[in-house]
Residue frames relative to the residue before (quaternion, step in Angstrom):
aa qw qx qy qz dx dy dz
X 1.0000 0.0000 0.0000 0.0000 0.00 0.00 0.00
X 0.4778 -0.6538 0.4905 0.3219 3.58 -1.15 0.49
X 0.7207 -0.4664 0.2961 0.4188 3.57 -1.29 0.26
X 0.6475 0.5063 -0.3562 0.4444 3.67 0.85 -0.74
X 0.6472 0.5043 -0.3222 0.4722 3.59 1.00 -0.75
X 0.6420 0.5055 -0.3203 0.4794 3.58 0.97 -0.83
X 0.6237 0.5396 -0.3314 0.4582 3.59 0.98 -0.81
X 0.6757 0.4932 -0.2987 0.4593 3.59 0.87 -0.94
X 0.6824 0.4850 -0.3000 0.4573 3.57 0.91 -0.85
X 0.6136 0.5378 -0.3456 0.4635 3.58 1.02 -0.72
X 0.6925 0.4787 -0.2797 0.4616 3.58 0.86 -0.96
X 0.7024 0.4722 -0.2708 0.4585 3.60 1.02 -0.77
X 0.8014 0.3472 -0.1364 0.4675 3.57 0.99 -0.85
X 0.7804 0.2347 -0.1316 0.5645 3.61 1.22 -0.27
X 0.6381 -0.5164 0.4073 0.4004 3.53 -1.34 -0.02
X 0.6050 0.5914 -0.3452 0.4062 3.59 1.24 -0.38
X 0.1569 -0.8673 0.4709 0.0364 3.53 0.00 1.35
X 0.7795 0.2649 -0.1512 0.5471 3.59 1.20 -0.23
X 0.1786 -0.7648 0.6129 0.0864 3.56 -1.11 0.82
X 0.0462 -0.7508 0.6584 0.0257 3.53 -1.01 0.91
X 0.0023 0.8004 -0.5959 0.0650 3.58 -0.31 1.29
X 0.0178 -0.8200 0.5700 -0.0492 3.56 -0.49 1.22
X 0.5639 -0.6071 0.4374 0.3495 3.55 -1.16 0.55
X 0.7933 -0.1041 0.0727 0.5954 3.58 1.07 -0.71
X 0.0692 0.7594 -0.6465 0.0258 3.53 -1.30 0.43
X 0.6480 -0.4916 0.3823 0.4385 3.54 -1.26 0.11
X 0.7622 -0.1644 0.1734 0.6017 3.53 0.75 -1.15
X 0.4551 -0.6721 0.5009 0.3003 3.61 -0.86 0.87
X 0.5988 0.5676 -0.3588 0.4366 3.58 1.10 -0.65
X 0.6946 0.4615 -0.2710 0.4808 3.57 0.89 -0.92
X 0.6453 0.5174 -0.3266 0.4574 3.59 0.98 -0.79
X 0.6510 0.5171 -0.3179 0.4558 3.59 0.94 -0.86
X 0.6439 0.5481 -0.3222 0.4256 3.58 1.02 -0.77
X 0.7422 0.4119 -0.2247 0.4785 3.59 1.11 -0.60
X 0.5001 0.6627 -0.4254 0.3601 3.59 1.27 -0.09
X 0.6327 -0.5175 0.3984 0.4161 3.62 -1.19 0.43
X 0.6881 -0.5403 0.3091 0.3730 3.53 -1.20 0.67
X 0.5589 0.5895 -0.4686 0.3471 3.50 -1.29 0.51
X 0.5577 -0.5939 0.4636 0.3483 3.53 -1.27 0.42
X 0.1265 0.8134 -0.5536 0.1263 3.57 -0.76 0.98
X 0.3397 -0.6890 0.6015 0.2192 3.51 -1.44 0.21
X 0.0873 -0.7711 0.6297 0.0356 3.56 -0.87 1.00
X 0.0056 -0.8085 0.5832 -0.0787 3.56 -0.52 1.26
X 0.0725 -0.8003 0.5950 0.0117 3.57 -0.83 1.01
X 0.4393 -0.6730 0.5269 0.2766 3.56 -1.03 0.79
X 0.7847 0.0681 -0.0371 0.6151 3.56 1.21 -0.53
X 0.1450 -0.7389 0.6518 0.0901 3.54 -0.98 0.95
X 0.2854 -0.7807 0.5329 0.1585 3.56 -0.70 1.05
X 0.7846 0.1384 -0.0854 0.5983 3.59 1.26 -0.38
X 0.0837 0.8198 -0.5562 0.1076 3.55 0.84 1.02
X 0.0780 -0.8189 0.5684 0.0142 3.56 -1.01 0.75
X 0.2688 -0.7339 0.6021 0.1634 3.50 -1.30 0.53
X 0.7746 -0.2863 0.2283 0.5157 3.55 -1.16 -0.51
X 0.8477 0.1589 -0.1468 0.4843 3.53 -1.27 0.68
X 0.6693 -0.5455 0.2928 0.4108 3.55 1.10 0.71
X 0.3843 0.7187 -0.4979 0.2965 3.59 1.22 0.21
X 0.4803 -0.6707 0.4847 0.2909 3.58 -1.10 0.69
X 0.1471 -0.7405 0.6455 0.1152 3.54 -1.27 0.59
X 0.0952 -0.8055 0.5847 0.0166 3.56 -0.73 1.09
X 0.1075 -0.7912 0.6010 0.0358 3.56 -0.62 1.17
X 0.4773 -0.6306 0.5196 0.3233 3.54 -1.30 0.28
X 0.4376 -0.7285 0.4522 0.2708 3.63 -0.45 1.16
X 0.8372 0.1743 -0.1522 0.4955 3.55 -0.89 0.99
X 0.7082 0.4260 -0.2606 0.4990 3.59 1.26 -0.09
X 0.7636 0.3242 -0.1734 0.5307 3.57 1.01 -0.78
X 0.3930 -0.6723 0.5612 0.2803 3.56 -1.35 -0.02
X 0.0156 0.7535 -0.6556 0.0456 3.53 -0.90 1.07
X 0.1585 0.8199 -0.5033 0.2220 3.55 -0.20 1.30
X 0.1384 -0.7606 0.6270 0.0956 3.54 -1.23 0.59
X 0.1889 -0.7503 0.6264 0.0954 3.55 -1.01 0.93
X 0.1294 -0.7977 0.5857 0.0619 3.56 -0.73 1.07
X 0.0245 -0.7897 0.6121 -0.0347 3.55 -0.76 1.13
X 0.1355 -0.8009 0.5817 0.0431 3.57 -0.84 1.01
X 0.8061 0.3416 -0.2093 0.4355 3.54 -1.30 0.25
X 0.3097 0.7532 -0.5263 0.2444 3.61 1.05 0.66
X 0.6085 -0.5604 0.3955 0.3992 3.62 -1.08 0.60
X 0.4275 -0.7320 0.4780 0.2299 3.56 -1.00 0.83
X 0.5205 0.6491 -0.4189 0.3636 3.60 1.20 -0.23
X 0.8599 -0.1028 0.0210 0.4995 3.57 -0.74 1.16
X 0.0488 0.8556 -0.5132 0.0467 3.61 0.75 1.01
X 0.5667 0.6125 -0.3969 0.3825 3.61 1.14 -0.44
X 0.5330 0.6145 -0.4093 0.4133 3.58 1.23 -0.22
X 0.5544 0.6489 -0.3890 0.3467 3.59 1.16 -0.48
X 0.6100 0.5780 -0.3712 0.3949 3.62 0.99 -0.68
X 0.7273 0.3823 -0.2735 0.5001 3.68 0.67 -0.90
X 0.6120 0.5690 -0.3506 0.4228 3.57 1.06 -0.71
X 0.7318 0.4247 -0.2461 0.4728 3.59 0.79 -0.98
X 0.5946 0.5469 -0.3709 0.4580 3.59 1.08 -0.61
X 0.6502 0.5040 -0.3079 0.4779 3.57 1.01 -0.81
X 0.6251 0.5430 -0.3388 0.4467 3.60 1.00 -0.76
X 0.6396 0.5136 -0.3243 0.4711 3.58 1.03 -0.75
X 0.6256 0.5368 -0.3366 0.4551 3.60 0.95 -0.85
X 0.6838 0.4961 -0.2876 0.4512 3.57 0.82 -1.03
X 0.6444 0.5270 -0.3238 0.4496 3.60 0.96 -0.84
X 0.7172 0.4578 -0.2626 0.4551 3.58 0.85 -0.93
X 0.5584 0.6047 -0.3901 0.4126 3.59 1.15 -0.48
X 0.6232 0.5622 -0.3453 0.4199 3.57 1.08 -0.68
X 0.6881 0.4204 -0.2733 0.5246 3.60 1.24 -0.37
X 0.6505 0.5371 -0.3192 0.4318 3.56 1.01 -0.79
X 0.2631 -0.7814 0.5226 0.2170 3.57 1.02 -0.74
X 0.7205 0.3098 -0.2220 0.5793 3.57 1.24 0.39
X 0.6248 -0.5563 0.3899 0.3848 3.55 -1.22 0.45
X 0.1620 -0.7564 0.6283 0.0832 3.55 -1.06 0.87
X 0.2664 -0.7616 0.5706 0.1528 3.55 -1.23 0.37
X 0.3870 -0.6865 0.5676 0.2382 3.52 -1.33 0.40
X 0.1616 -0.7463 0.6413 0.0759 3.54 -0.89 1.03
X 0.3310 -0.7914 0.4770 0.1911 3.56 -0.09 1.33
X 0.6167 -0.2100 -0.7504 -0.1118 1.43 -1.94 1.59
X 0.8430 0.2742 -0.0758 0.4566 3.62 1.04 -0.48
X 0.6185 0.5386 -0.3688 0.4374 3.61 1.13 0.38
X 0.2364 -0.7159 0.6391 0.1522 3.53 -1.17 0.77
X 0.0437 -0.8341 0.5488 -0.0345 3.56 -0.68 1.09
X 0.1742 -0.7364 0.6425 0.1207 3.53 -1.34 0.43
X 0.8318 -0.1287 0.0320 0.5391 3.55 -0.52 1.24
X 0.7520 -0.4219 0.1887 0.4700 3.51 0.97 0.98
X 0.6469 0.5014 -0.3262 0.4730 3.60 1.25 -0.09
X 0.4696 -0.7073 0.4584 0.2628 3.56 -0.89 0.93
X 0.1761 -0.7847 0.5913 0.0602 3.53 -0.93 1.04
X 0.8197 0.0123 0.0788 0.5673 3.56 0.93 -0.91
X 0.1751 -0.7577 0.6189 0.1108 3.52 -1.25 0.58
X 0.2037 -0.7838 0.5827 0.0686 3.56 -1.11 0.79
X 0.0464 -0.7858 0.6167 0.0055 3.57 -0.99 0.87
X 0.1174 -0.7915 0.5986 0.0386 3.57 -0.74 1.09
X 0.0159 -0.7704 0.6372 -0.0147 3.55 -0.91 1.00
X 0.3174 -0.7399 0.5613 0.1918 3.59 -0.92 0.89
X 0.2061 -0.7388 0.6246 0.1469 3.52 -1.26 0.58
X 0.6545 -0.5014 0.3770 0.4220 3.56 -1.25 0.29
X 0.6443 -0.5595 0.3640 0.3733 3.54 -1.18 0.61
X 0.6849 0.4941 -0.2932 0.4481 3.58 1.11 -0.57
X 0.5653 -0.6058 0.3928 0.3990 3.59 1.27 0.03
X 0.7160 -0.4880 0.2963 0.4017 3.53 -1.29 0.31
X 0.8079 0.2568 -0.1183 0.5171 3.58 1.05 -0.64
X 0.5907 -0.6272 0.3646 0.3533 3.55 1.14 0.67
X 0.3019 0.7955 -0.4877 0.1957 3.61 0.99 0.73
X 0.5661 -0.6539 0.3616 0.3480 3.58 1.29 0.13
X 0.4151 0.7097 -0.4834 0.3007 3.61 1.20 0.04
X 0.3547 -0.7438 0.5289 0.2033 3.56 -0.95 0.90
X 0.6691 0.5022 -0.3711 0.4030 3.52 -1.24 0.51
X 0.6552 -0.5149 0.3991 0.3825 3.50 -1.39 -0.05
X 0.2152 -0.7455 0.6130 0.1488 3.57 -1.07 0.75
X 0.0677 -0.8288 0.5551 -0.0183 3.56 -0.90 0.88
X 0.1775 -0.7314 0.6497 0.1071 3.53 -1.18 0.77
X 0.1080 -0.7948 0.5968 0.0212 3.54 -0.64 1.17
X 0.0713 -0.8178 0.5710 -0.0027 3.57 -0.19 1.29
X 0.0172 -0.8108 0.5830 -0.0487 3.57 -0.83 1.03
X 0.0804 -0.7535 0.6506 0.0494 3.52 -1.01 0.91
X 0.0372 -0.8069 0.5891 -0.0212 3.58 -0.80 1.02
X 0.3306 -0.6882 0.6068 0.2210 3.55 -0.97 0.88
X 0.0990 -0.8452 0.5251 0.0131 3.58 -0.26 1.26
X 0.8649 0.0527 0.0294 0.4983 3.59 0.29 -1.25
X 0.4615 0.6562 -0.4871 0.3453 3.61 1.14 0.17
X 0.1790 -0.8011 0.5653 0.0820 3.56 -1.04 0.76
X 0.7349 0.2827 -0.2227 0.5748 3.57 1.28 0.22
X 0.1474 -0.7816 0.6037 0.0546 3.53 -1.22 0.61
X 0.6228 -0.5092 0.4133 0.4267 3.59 -1.22 0.31
X 0.6844 -0.5177 0.3166 0.4042 3.61 -1.11 0.58
X 0.6825 0.5065 -0.3035 0.4307 3.58 0.95 -0.82
X 0.7252 0.4104 -0.2399 0.4981 3.60 1.26 -0.30
X 0.3982 0.7652 -0.4512 0.2291 3.58 1.27 -0.16
X 0.7621 0.3556 -0.1875 0.5076 3.58 0.96 -0.85
X 0.7252 0.4580 -0.2318 0.4589 3.59 1.25 -0.13
X 0.7609 0.3349 -0.1826 0.5249 3.62 1.21 -0.23
X 0.0354 -0.7714 0.6343 0.0362 3.53 -1.30 0.39
X 0.2814 -0.7455 0.5771 0.1787 3.58 -1.31 -0.01
X 0.6546 -0.4888 0.3894 0.4254 3.55 -1.27 0.24
X 0.6340 0.5381 -0.3306 0.4464 3.58 1.01 -0.77
X 0.6807 0.4820 -0.2938 0.4669 3.58 0.92 -0.85
X 0.6608 0.5049 -0.3108 0.4603 3.58 1.00 -0.77
X 0.7843 0.3719 -0.1681 0.4672 3.56 0.80 -1.06
X 0.4134 -0.7250 0.4588 0.3050 3.58 1.19 -0.45
X 0.7456 0.3024 -0.2265 0.5490 3.60 1.18 0.42
X 0.5441 -0.5968 0.4786 0.3445 3.54 -1.30 0.32
X 0.2239 -0.7772 0.5780 0.1083 3.56 -1.23 0.53
X 0.4854 -0.6273 0.5218 0.3140 3.55 -1.19 0.60
X 0.4186 -0.7435 0.4581 0.2494 3.58 -0.56 1.13
X 0.6324 0.5318 -0.3564 0.4362 3.61 0.99 -0.68
X 0.6056 0.5379 -0.3552 0.4667 3.60 1.13 -0.56
X 0.6194 0.5281 -0.3361 0.4739 3.58 1.09 -0.68
X 0.6440 0.5147 -0.3189 0.4676 3.59 0.94 -0.89
X 0.6700 0.4998 -0.3039 0.4571 3.60 0.88 -0.91
X 0.6738 0.4910 -0.3102 0.4569 3.58 0.87 -0.88
X 0.6152 0.5285 -0.3425 0.4742 3.59 1.02 -0.70
X 0.6530 0.5167 -0.3101 0.4588 3.58 0.93 -0.92
X 0.6598 0.5087 -0.3095 0.4583 3.59 0.92 -0.87
X 0.6869 0.4847 -0.2883 0.4584 3.57 0.89 -0.89
X 0.6494 0.4997 -0.3127 0.4805 3.59 0.99 -0.83
X 0.6407 0.5222 -0.3219 0.4617 3.58 0.96 -0.86
X 0.6532 0.5130 -0.3169 0.4579 3.60 0.95 -0.83
X 0.6567 0.5056 -0.3076 0.4675 3.57 1.00 -0.82
X 0.6640 0.4976 -0.3057 0.4670 3.58 0.97 -0.82
X 0.6244 0.5244 -0.3352 0.4720 3.59 1.07 -0.70
X 0.6498 0.4999 -0.3151 0.4780 3.60 0.99 -0.80
X 0.6172 0.5443 -0.3324 0.4608 3.58 1.06 -0.76
X 0.6672 0.5031 -0.2976 0.4617 3.58 0.93 -0.90
X 0.7021 0.4480 -0.2612 0.4880 3.60 1.07 -0.74
X 0.4054 -0.7134 0.4730 0.3210 3.56 1.18 -0.43
X 0.5098 0.6281 -0.4197 0.4116 3.57 1.23 0.48
X 0.1642 0.8577 -0.4554 0.1731 3.52 0.37 1.31
X 0.3895 0.7557 -0.4702 0.2369 3.61 1.20 -0.05
X 0.6804 0.4849 -0.2952 0.4634 3.58 0.87 -0.93
X 0.6635 0.4963 -0.3043 0.4700 3.59 0.96 -0.83
X 0.6325 0.5330 -0.3278 0.4565 3.58 1.04 -0.76
X 0.6440 0.5080 -0.3136 0.4784 3.58 0.99 -0.82
X 0.6405 0.5215 -0.3135 0.4685 3.57 1.03 -0.80
X 0.6191 0.5463 -0.3279 0.4591 3.58 1.02 -0.80
X 0.6662 0.4908 -0.3046 0.4717 3.59 0.87 -0.90
X 0.6686 0.5131 -0.3006 0.4464 3.56 0.95 -0.91
X 0.6981 0.4739 -0.2876 0.4532 3.61 0.89 -0.87
X 0.6166 0.4936 -0.3557 0.4996 3.60 1.18 -0.39
X 0.1506 -0.8610 0.4745 0.1041 3.55 1.11 -0.74
X 0.5422 0.6610 -0.3687 0.3649 3.60 1.09 0.58
X 0.4208 0.6992 -0.4870 0.3114 3.61 1.19 -0.02
X 0.8032 0.2358 -0.2065 0.5066 3.56 -0.85 1.03
X 0.6199 0.5378 -0.3407 0.4587 3.59 1.30 -0.07
X 0.4648 -0.6255 0.5324 0.3305 3.54 -1.21 0.46
X 0.0320 -0.8282 0.5566 -0.0572 3.56 -0.67 1.13
X 0.2840 -0.6924 0.6237 0.2257 3.48 -1.40 0.19
X 0.1908 -0.7828 0.5885 0.0676 3.56 -0.79 1.09
X 0.1972 -0.7586 0.6108 0.1117 3.55 -0.76 1.08
X 0.2916 -0.7933 0.5187 0.1291 3.56 -0.80 1.03
X 0.6017 -0.5879 0.4115 0.3505 3.55 -1.10 0.77
X 0.7337 0.4228 -0.2356 0.4769 3.57 0.93 -0.88
X 0.6565 -0.4899 0.3078 0.4841 3.58 1.30 0.06
X 0.7184 0.4188 -0.3212 0.4531 3.52 -1.18 0.51
X 0.2634 -0.7562 0.5790 0.1535 3.54 -1.33 0.18
X 0.1607 -0.7334 0.6439 0.1471 3.51 -1.39 0.22
X 0.1846 -0.7835 0.5876 0.0826 3.56 -1.01 0.86
X 0.3469 0.7278 -0.5525 0.2114 3.54 -1.18 0.58
X 0.5897 -0.5376 0.4534 0.3970 3.53 -1.33 -0.09
X 0.3879 -0.7176 0.5299 0.2317 3.57 -0.78 1.05
X 0.1244 -0.8465 0.5169 0.0281 3.55 -0.26 1.28
X 0.8043 -0.0191 0.0125 0.5937 3.60 1.12 -0.52
X 0.0085 -0.7912 0.6095 -0.0493 3.53 -1.21 0.65
X 0.0814 0.7616 -0.6422 0.0289 3.56 -1.04 0.80
X 0.7449 -0.4132 0.2742 0.4464 3.59 -1.22 -0.24
X 0.7030 0.4624 -0.2564 0.4756 3.58 1.27 -0.20
X 0.8303 -0.0264 0.1084 0.5461 3.57 0.88 -0.92
X 0.2357 -0.7315 0.6136 0.1811 3.51 -1.38 0.17
X 0.2064 -0.7600 0.6027 0.1285 3.52 -1.32 0.34
X 0.2073 -0.7533 0.6149 0.1070 3.54 -0.99 0.94
X 0.8250 -0.0335 -0.0204 0.5637 3.57 -0.77 1.07
X 0.7242 -0.3792 0.2962 0.4939 3.59 -0.70 -1.01
X 0.3504 0.7584 -0.4835 0.2613 3.57 1.20 0.48
X 0.6708 -0.4654 0.3807 0.4341 3.53 -1.33 0.04
X 0.5866 -0.5814 0.4159 0.3806 3.63 -1.08 0.60
X 0.2219 -0.7590 0.6021 0.1102 3.54 -1.14 0.76
X 0.4166 -0.7204 0.4861 0.2668 3.63 -0.57 1.07
X 0.5248 -0.6478 0.4537 0.3148 3.57 -0.97 0.87
X 0.5775 0.6018 -0.3722 0.4072 3.58 1.14 -0.58
X 0.6955 0.4501 -0.2686 0.4915 3.61 1.21 -0.44
X 0.5945 0.5882 -0.3511 0.4210 3.58 1.31 -0.06
X 0.2529 -0.7873 0.5514 0.1100 3.55 -0.56 1.20
X 0.7922 -0.0541 0.0638 0.6045 3.57 1.05 -0.78
X 0.0818 -0.7762 0.6247 0.0232 3.52 -1.24 0.56
X 0.1556 0.8140 -0.5332 0.1699 3.57 -0.37 1.24
X 0.5589 -0.5977 0.4702 0.3307 3.51 -1.22 0.65
X 0.3571 -0.7243 0.5472 0.2201 3.59 -1.03 0.79
């Protein structure tokens, strides 16, 4: 579909009322942060300074991949840390509809297929008043997503660690359809968050991590690790064996041993 059609569908079917599709920019995350107030989608065919967590670089294939940021303002302030697992799960579910196969979440921000990275997610918070002080209440959020869509080759150092929707599914995909599906899934997750109806999303989060009952190693934000069997997990915390619950906000990594 062309940009006007995508714009109309975004406005009709999601909370994202405006589309900004540019040929290139430094970072969609940075561009979205400086745009006038309101919920919007910033999509670039080329990011010249794309970034992931901890300032890591993200390199997409121009015209083949999707590099996009969804900006949502005025989100409820109650338990906002639930948004990270909730939105990561929404991205997994959206991309599964193109992959035609089960995908997994590699906490906290990677979508993987059989151990190979397909997509990365970056969440940045904005001030409660929005990017331009418009007085909107609640949490503002920038959801940056990079997806390997139609590339079929990677640099040697990524050959065994990356994949794309095209490689998984065996066919090419319309990138605007990927952007729309991501918007729909993120919008649905945010609506459920606002209503407090999260049971289904929480179950999906556990399933996409696929680690309940497994022996895992937990890397902590402040340094150090903890090992044990993952006995329980929700959108707020996890528990190893019979130990005290550990808030997900303190978990830097979570991997099977």
